[in-house]
Structures are given as structure tokens and as C-alpha cells.
Phi, psi and omega in degrees: 000127180251131176207168183221153169281162180299316182295321181296315180297315182290330176296323177297321180291326189286352176288346176269165180304148183293356177276012188313311197262353190300317183288352180259358185292132176271092186282352184265002186234045185295334182254004187269340186237148178297318175241146175298140186227161169251125179275107184280342188263332189262001179240160184294319186289143177229160170299134182306121186297319186284352180280346179248111184257150182288132175238129180281118183285145177281344180275163180212171176065216186292331181296320179291324177296316179297321178297317180297318178298320181296317177299315181298319180295325181290320191263329193234159168225160181244131180297124182274167180294334182276347184238013184283160174239191175241129183277185186290350175258006178084010181263149178293143176269007178302133180090354178292145178271133183236147177262132183282117186291331181295329176287324176301314181293324179297331179261017171085014178267122182281109184280354183260350181273181180238160176295144178290133176089163178299142182299330178300319180289317179299315182295323180296317179294314182296324179296315179298316181291326177295320178295322178295316181294320176300320178294316180298324180279350181073026182254121176292139180282152176304328180296322177290325178293323180297327182269047180209164178298340181264018181284162170254123187251139190249125175261328179223130185310134184219120175268102183295337178295330183275357179279125181268329183220143178235120178258144182233138164283167180255296188295125181063015172239287173280331178245121177252128182264151170290112187300318182297320181286307184294302183290331176296319178291320177299319177299317180298317177301316180300311182296322177298317180294318178295321178297322182297335180252013169102008178284144181278091184249358181299138179090353179267147177218159183289127180238095184293344180274355182283328188226141172229163176296152179099345176277168184228135176270127172266099187289339179284326185250358181068033185247155169247121189239154172244121181255151175278183186294344179266354178099003178276138181286123181257326178218156180207152177229127176262118189061235178252017182249126178291138177269149178288163178302320180295318180296320178296317180296317180293325183281319188249336179051237179256023179289139180263143171281113181250102185292350175288340178271078186293341179292338180249315188256136176235114183274125180271089188248007172221161177293340178295339183272356184295313186296317182290327178292319177299313180299319182296313183296323178292321181286335172300318177300316181294324178294317179296327180284351182078019184278346180271117187294153180295336181295344178275357177109164180282081183275135165252186184296322181291318177295324177297320180297317179299322181294325185273320193275339188282132186252161171242126178260116174061034176241130181292138182298325182297323179295317182292327178299323177296316178299321181299315181297322184286333189239010185301319183285341185276309184201088186298317185294324179296321178291322176302321178298327181277347189248313201264354178284111207252031164295327186040067198305322180299314181292315184294315182290329175298320178295319180293319180296328181285332180218067184298332182295340179278338188245336187255132176266114183291149177223091185300335182282338188297309178301327180290326176297317178292325179296318175301317180295318180295316180291341175276003176097005178283140172273121184259136182235144169245118182233106186226150176279348180289155181282173186297311185300315181293317180300312182298317181295315182292319182290321176301313182296321189268340188245312194303320184289344182257359181266147182277164169055040177060025176291149171250166185299328180295332181293341180283331195254136175281340178201138178236128179234118177254167181046048188287339180062044172292146009275354180300334178304325180273348189252328186209177183257137175238160178304143181252134178233143175263130176278116192250348179228161178295340177278354178093013177293143186232158173223150179301146182217141184249350179209129179274154179225162183299136179088359185277162175239120190228163175234131179084217181082204184207164179294324179297324176297320178298314180301313183292323182291321183263355180058042172230144188217153170053234188283010169279350184248134173251126178248133187243122180202171183258351186261116185301320182273302187297319184266310193270304186296314186287323178293327177285316186293314187269336188234352183063025173293147170285154190224148174226128181260130175262121183224096185297330180297345182300327181295316178291323179295319180298314179298320180296321178296319178295314182295332184262013182301320180297315180294320180295321178296318177297317180299315180296319178298317180295318180296318178296321178297317180295325180297317179293312179299320180295324177299315179295317179302315182294322179294318179292325177295321178293322178297319179294320179298316180294323180297320180292339178263004177078020179248153179291155178284184185296324181229166180295319181297319179291325178294325184277358179295141176292150181302316182295318179298320181295311183291322179294323178296318179297316179299315181297314181296323180296318178296318180299316181294321178297319179291325175297318178300320180296330179278321186285320187306307181293332178290323176292327180298324183266352182274125181278175176252157181294153181303134179276111191244014190286345183277333188246147175291316174227158178212150184200173186274334181200154184297326183297346177296337177297337182299332184269005185241346185070155179286002184249014186294140173253103181277122180248129180284153177287157178299130178270122185249153171256172186302320184289340179296317181294325179291321179293324177296318179299318181295321179295324176295320179297318180294313181297329180270006179063020180267058181230159176287143179240000000 
């Protein structure tokens, strides 16, 4: 435990010029604080890191904790929600740590002077010393974490200090499943059900590499498509066969993928959808081959999807088979909807609860990340669609063994809500029940309270119960629509998307840097060659019409020279296209991050950032920005016409 006395800390500060604090003074808030303060978090200047050295305290246990609290109370204050301002990036300063100026003055530090030298030089020195101290302490810096597959990436600036409550989804957020085990079992259930009613599934097996999240099923055409950020289809696979660029262009042209048309498009936005998508694409092949018998009904691609994708929750297959026999002639697709969506959640989750070690991947750092957040004053919420029994079993297995001092998973959370029925949880109100026994017995409840365990309810109820609202809450989940989009749209909650595939994508981007650099170079070469080709083509066009070319030199070119140059350039561009085309086919697109304020691969990544992190988004540029930057480089390098 490291701590300092007030006099010791201020003595460390006083080795710097007495002008230390002047540039940090918040001159616009003279009436906002009980004591004049320096806002250390919202300004560029910081207390010199190397001036405060670690001292190992002779005290231990609660006495050292009390001493540390005493030091903190003497030196610092925290901006409250009632006295916060908005910083230059538009973020709330609530939760920022401030230095009390009256104590600085008491120890001889002149708060009205300025730091010696330009702030750019001071900041450069302090940055270097901060990096040295972080290394000496063995603490990785956030910048190093950002440059790794385990980084937290920021799309919209987020001051984590101003967040009062953090809500978490459970499945694939706090609990990560082994995809091969979980989705493989779901796939097996699906295939067993299809086999029972006569579908030709022999020889098929679960292929987790066939489908990833973010793709879209075109139920009318039996295709799996990848759309760009504007909704245009860039790649497509029919069944398990990739379609050529020409085939994709002929089929979709300039058609947009509109996810609001749920009758046609199915967005694969959770890992739970992987198994059914794999089964569907494989069965499209069987349908095309004519292997699906006529006795199963006149199926098209859309009907086939309904037959495969529709699930039964907690309904025995034998009961549904009876319904199927009775109603097959009336409406096959409706019965398929009731039969073949094969998570069969009751059976599958019972299997997982009996042997969680086979399905759940432990993450020892994750509970500690949440513990840091709780001790930093954040109110933690668990909001999951899973029922109480399953939630309790999974959380016990994944959390309790990694928590200190005999803590249980419930001790982390200020409120737990099971069977939340998201996304409706964010949109409307449902009856609220309190879970009152370990067996899961419930009673009606009209108001939630801190520390409670509930079923149902609504997000608005959570806000009112905890007295936190809108952008004071950060919600963390893996489902782009259910977790991220709806909480942001209806409540203005800040959002964080958990995407485990990001780690593999990051590694793939790093591994393909050489190929991407080559691809960019080839494209740039074609652009330059193409510019000349187009100019010569225009000169030839004007010549055939009896008009002069763009310049005198182009006008004076011999006919043979002009045509031979065009022919040569055309051959070069064609050969470049032959090289570029296959490279573009294998080159991925950047992660689509517009739905979430921040995104990362797993919750435990927060452990490397502290609960006080200020996430700043990168500058968003338009096409002309890069050209203006290029032009400035040309000017600075004197590579300009004079």
C-alpha cells in the first residue's frame, strides 16, 4: 500500500517552481465550489508525475486505508453531479479529481504564476517521465493497450469518470461461451429435429468458420451477403458457394440491404445466430440439389429458412411433432416455425448448467475489472434476458472463484434484473417481480430498490430507482440491436459493444499489413496511369472532332505516338486490374463501429484502463481532408510547381 502525508506530498510538489498551478486554475467556476480547485482531469497540464515518488508505508490493513483516505480528503475533491461543467470536447466533468488550491497556497505554491517555459515543452518532458514511471511500476499504459487486440476503441468521446452506473448483459458479455461447444450443440439439436421429419442432413457437420456475425441472410435468394456501411451488397455466398463479383452485381445491382424488411433480410448480430445460419446455408445446397423430398412441402428459400430458424423455448419436441402431424396440410411453414428453430433453449441450457466447464470460457480478470468500477463509485447493474436459475449458475461458476474475501457475484451489483425481455425492456414497461428465494420464487413488486434481484420491469424503472438518467449510464452488451442500438435510441444511454471476433480481426489486419500496403500501392499506380490514359483519350477524341487538345504539347503529338501510348497504358491498366482484383477479394473491411460509443473484445479489457479513463475518439475525416493533408506534405517537402 502506498500513501503519503499531506506535508510529504506538498513537499514533493514544491521542488517545482511556485508557478505550478496557475495554468490549471479553473477561473470560470468561482462560485461553483466550496473551495477553489484545480481540475486535474479536464486540462492538459498535470502535476509532474516524477515529483511524487512511491513510499512504502509502515502501516497495513485498515489503518493504511484510513490514512490514504485522509490524504485524499486533505488534498483532493471530486466534481459532483450538481457542480459539473462541460469540457472542451462536450463531455461532463462530473467525477473529475480536483486539487484544492487553498492547500497549495498554504504550502507556498503560487497559484497565480505560470509554469516556466512553453507548455508544449513542459508536456513533452512530463510525458516522457510519466512513461518511465509507468514502466517502473510495471503498469502498461492505455496507449499500449489500444495498440493491441485487447484494446478499447473509441467511436465517440466518452468520459468514464462522468458515468454513474454501468449496466451489463450476461451471455457473451460477462459470460463467454466456447463457440464450438455451445453453437455446436445448438446445431446438433437443429439437425436432429430436421432428421426426425425427413430432411436429408446426413454427412453435414457444424462449420464455425462458414458464418460470422455482421453478415445478412437474404431469405428470398438463399444467400449470405456482406454489405458495406451504406447497405450495398459487396460479397455474397449462395448456400456454401461464394458468388463472383459479376454474379453479385447482376443479382443486387444498386439494391440496398434494408434490415427493416424482416421478411427478407435476417441480420446475424449475435453468436447465437451462427448455428442456425450454418444449418440454413448447408440446407440451401440440399434444396438446390433436389435432395429435399416433395413430401416435405413446396419449399422455397424463405420457407426453408423458417423451417430451420424458428425455435421452441421449453417445449418438448414430442409435443410439437404431434402438432406437426395434425397441421402439416394446413400450413407447413407455420409448423416449421414452431418446430425447427433448434436452440431448444430449455434442453440446451440444462445441459450447460450441468457441465458449465465444458461450455464457458473463464476470464479471471473480468470480475476484478468490475470490482475496480464498483470501488470507484460506479453503480453496477446486470440486465439479462436469461432466467434466474441459469443466471445464478453461470455467474457463480464464472465469478465467485475469482473474487477476493469470500465475495459472491451478487455483491458486485447494485441491481440484478433477469428475464428482462430486451429490447422491449428499453422501449416499454413490463410488470416487475422481486425474486425472493434461492429457488427463484417471485412476488409482485411496484418499486425496485438498491441491492434487489428482480424479473422483468423496464429501463425507466432502473433510472428512477437509482436516480441516474440518460448519458449517466453506460450499457455494455454484445447484441448490436437489443443491447446497443435500442438503449441509445430510446434512453440516450452511452454504449459499449463487446465483439470477441475483434481480436481475430485485429490480428488479421496486422498480418495483412504487407499485402494491404502492396494493394494500396497498386491502386495508386493505376490511378496515376489512368489519369494519363484519360487525358490522352480526351486528346484523341478532340482530334477526331477537329479541335485542339487540352495543351499545346498534347495537340502537337503525332497520331501514331498518341495511339501507341493509349494502347500501352490500356494494357498496363488491364494487367493491374488482374493483380488488384483477387487482392480485393481477400481484403476485409474495417469494423463497423457506428452503433457503439466504445467497443472492445471482452469486458476484462476495462481492467487495463482504470474506471477514470477519458476515451477520446479519433478525428473523423472526409475524403477531401486526406487530399489537403497530401497537398500540405507536398508544400512542406518543396515538391510543388514554382
